[in-house]
mmCIF file of the N, C-alpha and C atoms, coordinates in Angstrom:
data_MODEL
# 
_entry.id   MODEL 
# 
loop_
_atom_site.group_PDB 
_atom_site.id 
_atom_site.type_symbol 
_atom_site.label_atom_id 
_atom_site.label_alt_id 
_atom_site.label_comp_id 
_atom_site.label_asym_id 
_atom_site.label_entity_id 
_atom_site.label_seq_id 
_atom_site.pdbx_PDB_ins_code 
_atom_site.Cartn_x 
_atom_site.Cartn_y 
_atom_site.Cartn_z 
_atom_site.occupancy 
_atom_site.B_iso_or_equiv 
_atom_site.pdbx_formal_charge 
_atom_site.auth_seq_id 
_atom_site.auth_comp_id 
_atom_site.auth_asym_id 
_atom_site.auth_atom_id 
_atom_site.pdbx_PDB_model_num 
ATOM 1   N N  . MET A 1 1  ? 190.663 -82.788  -3.635  1.00 0.00 ? 1  MET A N  1 
ATOM 2   C CA . MET A 1 1  ? 191.341 -83.990  -4.144  1.00 0.00 ? 1  MET A CA 1 
ATOM 3   C C  . MET A 1 1  ? 192.579 -84.298  -3.304  1.00 0.00 ? 1  MET A C  1 
ATOM 4   N N  . ALA A 1 2  ? 192.877 -85.551  -3.149  1.00 0.00 ? 2  ALA A N  1 
ATOM 5   C CA . ALA A 1 2  ? 194.038 -85.945  -2.356  1.00 0.00 ? 2  ALA A CA 1 
ATOM 6   C C  . ALA A 1 2  ? 195.334 -85.490  -3.014  1.00 0.00 ? 2  ALA A C  1 
ATOM 7   N N  . LEU A 1 3  ? 195.355 -85.511  -4.344  1.00 0.00 ? 3  LEU A N  1 
ATOM 8   C CA . LEU A 1 3  ? 196.579 -85.141  -5.056  1.00 0.00 ? 3  LEU A CA 1 
ATOM 9   C C  . LEU A 1 3  ? 196.857 -83.644  -5.000  1.00 0.00 ? 3  LEU A C  1 
ATOM 10  N N  . ALA A 1 4  ? 195.878 -82.876  -4.544  1.00 0.00 ? 4  ALA A N  1 
ATOM 11  C CA . ALA A 1 4  ? 196.053 -81.426  -4.508  1.00 0.00 ? 4  ALA A CA 1 
ATOM 12  C C  . ALA A 1 4  ? 197.194 -81.033  -3.584  1.00 0.00 ? 4  ALA A C  1 
ATOM 13  N N  . PHE A 1 5  ? 197.507 -81.865  -2.598  1.00 0.00 ? 5  PHE A N  1 
ATOM 14  C CA . PHE A 1 5  ? 198.561 -81.534  -1.644  1.00 0.00 ? 5  PHE A CA 1 
ATOM 15  C C  . PHE A 1 5  ? 199.920 -82.036  -2.095  1.00 0.00 ? 5  PHE A C  1 
ATOM 16  N N  . ALA A 1 6  ? 199.943 -82.867  -3.139  1.00 0.00 ? 6  ALA A N  1 
ATOM 17  C CA . ALA A 1 6  ? 201.213 -83.393  -3.628  1.00 0.00 ? 6  ALA A CA 1 
ATOM 18  C C  . ALA A 1 6  ? 201.841 -82.395  -4.593  1.00 0.00 ? 6  ALA A C  1 
ATOM 19  N N  . THR A 1 7  ? 203.155 -82.458  -4.699  1.00 0.00 ? 7  THR A N  1 
ATOM 20  C CA . THR A 1 7  ? 203.825 -81.566  -5.637  1.00 0.00 ? 7  THR A CA 1 
ATOM 21  C C  . THR A 1 7  ? 203.622 -82.071  -7.050  1.00 0.00 ? 7  THR A C  1 
ATOM 22  N N  . GLU A 1 8  ? 203.829 -81.197  -8.008  1.00 0.00 ? 8  GLU A N  1 
ATOM 23  C CA . GLU A 1 8  ? 203.659 -81.599  -9.397  1.00 0.00 ? 8  GLU A CA 1 
ATOM 24  C C  . GLU A 1 8  ? 204.612 -82.722  -9.764  1.00 0.00 ? 8  GLU A C  1 
ATOM 25  N N  . GLY A 1 9  ? 205.823 -82.678  -9.219  1.00 0.00 ? 9  GLY A N  1 
ATOM 26  C CA . GLY A 1 9  ? 206.799 -83.730  -9.498  1.00 0.00 ? 9  GLY A CA 1 
ATOM 27  C C  . GLY A 1 9  ? 206.315 -85.079  -8.988  1.00 0.00 ? 9  GLY A C  1 
ATOM 28  N N  . THR A 1 10 ? 205.691 -85.070  -7.804  1.00 0.00 ? 10 THR A N  1 
ATOM 29  C CA . THR A 1 10 ? 205.174 -86.323  -7.245  1.00 0.00 ? 10 THR A CA 1 
ATOM 30  C C  . THR A 1 10 ? 204.045 -86.854  -8.110  1.00 0.00 ? 10 THR A C  1 
ATOM 31  N N  . ILE A 1 11 ? 203.154 -85.963  -8.526  1.00 0.00 ? 11 ILE A N  1 
ATOM 32  C CA . ILE A 1 11 ? 202.043 -86.378  -9.384  1.00 0.00 ? 11 ILE A CA 1 
ATOM 33  C C  . ILE A 1 11 ? 202.583 -86.981  -10.673 1.00 0.00 ? 11 ILE A C  1 
ATOM 34  N N  . ALA A 1 12 ? 203.589 -86.333  -11.251 1.00 0.00 ? 12 ALA A N  1 
ATOM 35  C CA . ALA A 1 12 ? 204.161 -86.827  -12.499 1.00 0.00 ? 12 ALA A CA 1 
ATOM 36  C C  . ALA A 1 12 ? 204.790 -88.205  -12.297 1.00 0.00 ? 12 ALA A C  1 
ATOM 37  N N  . ALA A 1 13 ? 205.508 -88.376  -11.175 1.00 0.00 ? 13 ALA A N  1 
ATOM 38  C CA . ALA A 1 13 ? 206.168 -89.651  -10.912 1.00 0.00 ? 13 ALA A CA 1 
ATOM 39  C C  . ALA A 1 13 ? 205.143 -90.759  -10.692 1.00 0.00 ? 13 ALA A C  1 
ATOM 40  N N  . VAL A 1 14 ? 204.122 -90.462  -9.907  1.00 0.00 ? 14 VAL A N  1 
ATOM 41  C CA . VAL A 1 14 ? 203.085 -91.460  -9.641  1.00 0.00 ? 14 VAL A CA 1 
ATOM 42  C C  . VAL A 1 14 ? 202.323 -91.773  -10.921 1.00 0.00 ? 14 VAL A C  1 
ATOM 43  N N  . GLY A 1 15 ? 201.967 -90.748  -11.684 1.00 0.00 ? 15 GLY A N  1 
ATOM 44  C CA . GLY A 1 15 ? 201.247 -90.951  -12.931 1.00 0.00 ? 15 GLY A CA 1 
ATOM 45  C C  . GLY A 1 15 ? 202.050 -91.804  -13.892 1.00 0.00 ? 15 GLY A C  1 
ATOM 46  N N  . ASP A 1 16 ? 203.348 -91.525  -13.977 1.00 0.00 ? 16 ASP A N  1 
ATOM 47  C CA . ASP A 1 16 ? 204.202 -92.291  -14.873 1.00 0.00 ? 16 ASP A CA 1 
ATOM 48  C C  . ASP A 1 16 ? 204.274 -93.747  -14.420 1.00 0.00 ? 16 ASP A C  1 
ATOM 49  N N  . ALA A 1 17 ? 204.404 -93.949  -13.110 1.00 0.00 ? 17 ALA A N  1 
ATOM 50  C CA . ALA A 1 17 ? 204.534 -95.305  -12.566 1.00 0.00 ? 17 ALA A CA 1 
ATOM 51  C C  . ALA A 1 17 ? 203.255 -96.107  -12.759 1.00 0.00 ? 17 ALA A C  1 
ATOM 52  N N  . VAL A 1 18 ? 202.109 -95.425  -12.664 1.00 0.00 ? 18 VAL A N  1 
ATOM 53  C CA . VAL A 1 18 ? 200.832 -96.128  -12.733 1.00 0.00 ? 18 VAL A CA 1 
ATOM 54  C C  . VAL A 1 18 ? 200.348 -96.269  -14.163 1.00 0.00 ? 18 VAL A C  1 
ATOM 55  N N  . TYR A 1 19 ? 200.354 -95.166  -14.895 1.00 0.00 ? 19 TYR A N  1 
ATOM 56  C CA . TYR A 1 19 ? 199.689 -95.168  -16.197 1.00 0.00 ? 19 TYR A CA 1 
ATOM 57  C C  . TYR A 1 19 ? 200.522 -95.709  -17.327 1.00 0.00 ? 19 TYR A C  1 
ATOM 58  N N  . ARG A 1 20 ? 201.842 -95.588  -17.259 1.00 0.00 ? 20 ARG A N  1 
ATOM 59  C CA . ARG A 1 20 ? 202.666 -96.076  -18.373 1.00 0.00 ? 20 ARG A CA 1 
ATOM 60  C C  . ARG A 1 20 ? 202.547 -97.591  -18.517 1.00 0.00 ? 20 ARG A C  1 
ATOM 61  N N  . PRO A 1 21 ? 202.702 -98.392  -17.431 1.00 0.00 ? 21 PRO A N  1 
ATOM 62  C CA . PRO A 1 21 ? 202.517 -99.850  -17.575 1.00 0.00 ? 21 PRO A CA 1 
ATOM 63  C C  . PRO A 1 21 ? 201.096 -100.197 -18.004 1.00 0.00 ? 21 PRO A C  1 
ATOM 64  N N  . LEU A 1 22 ? 200.126 -99.452  -17.477 1.00 0.00 ? 22 LEU A N  1 
ATOM 65  C CA . LEU A 1 22 ? 198.728 -99.708  -17.833 1.00 0.00 ? 22 LEU A CA 1 
ATOM 66  C C  . LEU A 1 22 ? 198.515 -99.440  -19.317 1.00 0.00 ? 22 LEU A C  1 
ATOM 67  N N  . PHE A 1 23 ? 199.090 -98.337  -19.799 1.00 0.00 ? 23 PHE A N  1 
ATOM 68  C CA . PHE A 1 23 ? 198.964 -97.984  -21.212 1.00 0.00 ? 23 PHE A CA 1 
ATOM 69  C C  . PHE A 1 23 ? 199.628 -99.043  -22.087 1.00 0.00 ? 23 PHE A C  1 
ATOM 70  N N  . ASP A 1 24 ? 200.822 -99.480  -21.663 1.00 0.00 ? 24 ASP A N  1 
ATOM 71  C CA . ASP A 1 24 ? 201.521 -100.532 -22.413 1.00 0.00 ? 24 ASP A CA 1 
ATOM 72  C C  . ASP A 1 24 ? 200.688 -101.804 -22.451 1.00 0.00 ? 24 ASP A C  1 
ATOM 73  N N  . LEU A 1 25 ? 200.043 -102.123 -21.332 1.00 0.00 ? 25 LEU A N  1 
ATOM 74  C CA . LEU A 1 25 ? 199.218 -103.331 -21.271 1.00 0.00 ? 25 LEU A CA 1 
ATOM 75  C C  . LEU A 1 25 ? 198.044 -103.228 -22.229 1.00 0.00 ? 25 LEU A C  1 
ATOM 76  N N  . ILE A 1 26 ? 197.389 -102.067 -22.244 1.00 0.00 ? 26 ILE A N  1 
ATOM 77  C CA . ILE A 1 26 ? 196.244 -101.870 -23.136 1.00 0.00 ? 26 ILE A CA 1 
ATOM 78  C C  . ILE A 1 26 ? 196.685 -101.975 -24.595 1.00 0.00 ? 26 ILE A C  1 
ATOM 79  N N  . ILE A 1 27 ? 197.790 -101.329 -24.929 1.00 0.00 ? 27 ILE A N  1 
ATOM 80  C CA . ILE A 1 27 ? 198.312 -101.393 -26.294 1.00 0.00 ? 27 ILE A CA 1 
ATOM 81  C C  . ILE A 1 27 ? 198.609 -102.839 -26.672 1.00 0.00 ? 27 ILE A C  1 
ATOM 82  N N  . GLY A 1 28 ? 199.199 -103.598 -25.747 1.00 0.00 ? 28 GLY A N  1 
ATOM 83  C CA . GLY A 1 28 ? 199.508 -104.998 -26.012 1.00 0.00 ? 28 GLY A CA 1 
ATOM 84  C C  . GLY A 1 28 ? 198.259 -105.816 -26.261 1.00 0.00 ? 28 GLY A C  1 
ATOM 85  N N  . ILE A 1 29 ? 197.220 -105.585 -25.449 1.00 0.00 ? 29 ILE A N  1 
ATOM 86  C CA . ILE A 1 29 ? 195.969 -106.328 -25.614 1.00 0.00 ? 29 ILE A CA 1 
ATOM 87  C C  . ILE A 1 29 ? 195.330 -105.990 -26.960 1.00 0.00 ? 29 ILE A C  1 
ATOM 88  N N  . VAL A 1 30 ? 195.300 -104.715 -27.309 1.00 0.00 ? 30 VAL A N  1 
ATOM 89  C CA . VAL A 1 30 ? 194.717 -104.287 -28.575 1.00 0.00 ? 30 VAL A CA 1 
ATOM 90  C C  . VAL A 1 30 ? 195.496 -104.882 -29.744 1.00 0.00 ? 30 VAL A C  1 
ATOM 91  N N  . ALA A 1 31 ? 196.825 -104.839 -29.645 1.00 0.00 ? 31 ALA A N  1 
ATOM 92  C CA . ALA A 1 31 ? 197.665 -105.375 -30.720 1.00 0.00 ? 31 ALA A CA 1 
ATOM 93  C C  . ALA A 1 31 ? 197.438 -106.876 -30.882 1.00 0.00 ? 31 ALA A C  1 
ATOM 94  N N  . GLU A 1 32 ? 197.337 -107.594 -29.773 1.00 0.00 ? 32 GLU A N  1 
ATOM 95  C CA . GLU A 1 32 ? 197.099 -109.031 -29.844 1.00 0.00 ? 32 GLU A CA 1 
ATOM 96  C C  . GLU A 1 32 ? 195.725 -109.306 -30.449 1.00 0.00 ? 32 GLU A C  1 
ATOM 97  N N  . GLY A 1 33 ? 194.731 -108.508 -30.057 1.00 0.00 ? 33 GLY A N  1 
ATOM 98  C CA . GLY A 1 33 ? 193.383 -108.687 -30.576 1.00 0.00 ? 33 GLY A CA 1 
ATOM 99  C C  . GLY A 1 33 ? 193.338 -108.470 -32.086 1.00 0.00 ? 33 GLY A C  1 
ATOM 100 N N  . GLN A 1 34 ? 194.030 -107.442 -32.556 1.00 0.00 ? 34 GLN A N  1 
ATOM 101 C CA . GLN A 1 34 ? 194.054 -107.172 -33.989 1.00 0.00 ? 34 GLN A CA 1 
ATOM 102 C C  . GLN A 1 34 ? 194.813 -108.267 -34.724 1.00 0.00 ? 34 GLN A C  1 
ATOM 103 N N  . ALA A 1 35 ? 195.902 -108.763 -34.131 1.00 0.00 ? 35 ALA A N  1 
ATOM 104 C CA . ALA A 1 35 ? 196.709 -109.795 -34.779 1.00 0.00 ? 35 ALA A CA 1 
ATOM 105 C C  . ALA A 1 35 ? 195.929 -111.103 -34.891 1.00 0.00 ? 35 ALA A C  1 
ATOM 106 N N  . SER A 1 36 ? 195.077 -111.379 -33.900 1.00 0.00 ? 36 SER A N  1 
ATOM 107 C CA . SER A 1 36 ? 194.323 -112.627 -33.912 1.00 0.00 ? 36 SER A CA 1 
ATOM 108 C C  . SER A 1 36 ? 192.995 -112.481 -34.662 1.00 0.00 ? 36 SER A C  1 
ATOM 109 N N  . GLY A 1 37 ? 192.683 -111.271 -35.089 1.00 0.00 ? 37 GLY A N  1 
ATOM 110 C CA . GLY A 1 37 ? 191.471 -111.053 -35.865 1.00 0.00 ? 37 GLY A CA 1 
ATOM 111 C C  . GLY A 1 37 ? 190.218 -110.889 -35.020 1.00 0.00 ? 37 GLY A C  1 
ATOM 112 N N  . GLU A 1 38 ? 190.388 -110.821 -33.700 1.00 0.00 ? 38 GLU A N  1 
ATOM 113 C CA . GLU A 1 38 ? 189.223 -110.618 -32.841 1.00 0.00 ? 38 GLU A CA 1 
ATOM 114 C C  . GLU A 1 38 ? 188.810 -109.151 -32.891 1.00 0.00 ? 38 GLU A C  1 
ATOM 115 N N  . PRO A 1 39 ? 187.516 -108.877 -32.745 1.00 0.00 ? 39 PRO A N  1 
ATOM 116 C CA . PRO A 1 39 ? 187.070 -107.490 -32.761 1.00 0.00 ? 39 PRO A CA 1 
ATOM 117 C C  . PRO A 1 39 ? 187.591 -106.735 -31.547 1.00 0.00 ? 39 PRO A C  1 
ATOM 118 N N  . THR A 1 40 ? 188.048 -105.520 -31.769 1.00 0.00 ? 40 THR A N  1 
ATOM 119 C CA . THR A 1 40 ? 188.490 -104.674 -30.668 1.00 0.00 ? 40 THR A CA 1 
ATOM 120 C C  . THR A 1 40 ? 187.577 -103.470 -30.597 1.00 0.00 ? 40 THR A C  1 
ATOM 121 N N  . THR A 1 41 ? 187.654 -102.744 -29.508 1.00 0.00 ? 41 THR A N  1 
ATOM 122 C CA . THR A 1 41 ? 186.813 -101.559 -29.357 1.00 0.00 ? 41 THR A CA 1 
ATOM 123 C C  . THR A 1 41 ? 187.182 -100.557 -30.450 1.00 0.00 ? 41 THR A C  1 
ATOM 124 N N  . PRO A 1 42 ? 186.212 -100.109 -31.239 1.00 0.00 ? 42 PRO A N  1 
ATOM 125 C CA . PRO A 1 42 ? 186.523 -99.152  -32.299 1.00 0.00 ? 42 PRO A CA 1 
ATOM 126 C C  . PRO A 1 42 ? 186.977 -97.818  -31.722 1.00 0.00 ? 42 PRO A C  1 
ATOM 127 N N  . LEU A 1 43 ? 187.876 -97.166  -32.440 1.00 0.00 ? 43 LEU A N  1 
ATOM 128 C CA . LEU A 1 43 ? 188.336 -95.858  -32.000 1.00 0.00 ? 43 LEU A CA 1 
ATOM 129 C C  . LEU A 1 43 ? 187.246 -94.828  -32.264 1.00 0.00 ? 43 LEU A C  1 
ATOM 130 N N  . PRO A 1 44 ? 187.167 -93.825  -31.380 1.00 0.00 ? 44 PRO A N  1 
ATOM 131 C CA . PRO A 1 44 ? 186.195 -92.764  -31.628 1.00 0.00 ? 44 PRO A CA 1 
ATOM 132 C C  . PRO A 1 44 ? 186.510 -92.034  -32.926 1.00 0.00 ? 44 PRO A C  1 
ATOM 133 N N  . PRO A 1 45 ? 185.508 -91.490  -33.596 1.00 0.00 ? 45 PRO A N  1 
ATOM 134 C CA . PRO A 1 45 ? 185.748 -90.784  -34.858 1.00 0.00 ? 45 PRO A CA 1 
ATOM 135 C C  . PRO A 1 45 ? 186.761 -89.657  -34.689 1.00 0.00 ? 45 PRO A C  1 
ATOM 136 N N  . GLY A 1 46 ? 187.633 -89.513  -35.653 1.00 0.00 ? 46 GLY A N  1 
ATOM 137 C CA . GLY A 1 46 ? 188.595 -88.418  -35.632 1.00 0.00 ? 46 GLY A CA 1 
ATOM 138 C C  . GLY A 1 46 ? 189.888 -88.756  -34.933 1.00 0.00 ? 46 GLY A C  1 
ATOM 139 N N  . SER A 1 47 ? 190.016 -89.958  -34.392 1.00 0.00 ? 47 SER A N  1 
ATOM 140 C CA . SER A 1 47 ? 191.239 -90.294  -33.672 1.00 0.00 ? 47 SER A CA 1 
ATOM 141 C C  . SER A 1 47 ? 192.206 -91.086  -34.546 1.00 0.00 ? 47 SER A C  1 
ATOM 142 N N  . SER A 1 48 ? 191.800 -91.427  -35.739 1.00 0.00 ? 48 SER A N  1 
ATOM 143 C CA . SER A 1 48 ? 192.673 -92.231  -36.597 1.00 0.00 ? 48 SER A CA 1 
ATOM 144 C C  . SER A 1 48 ? 193.676 -91.347  -37.322 1.00 0.00 ? 48 SER A C  1 
# 
């Protein structure tokens, strides 16, 4: 893997930079979908 040569700190920084905005975006889309009454992807069993 390409990330195998990066330090853990670098991986954490890159992961935070990439995934946090993406996660926020997904949460926003799901929240908007629920607020508007549109069907959203159901959560897998046991995650509620």
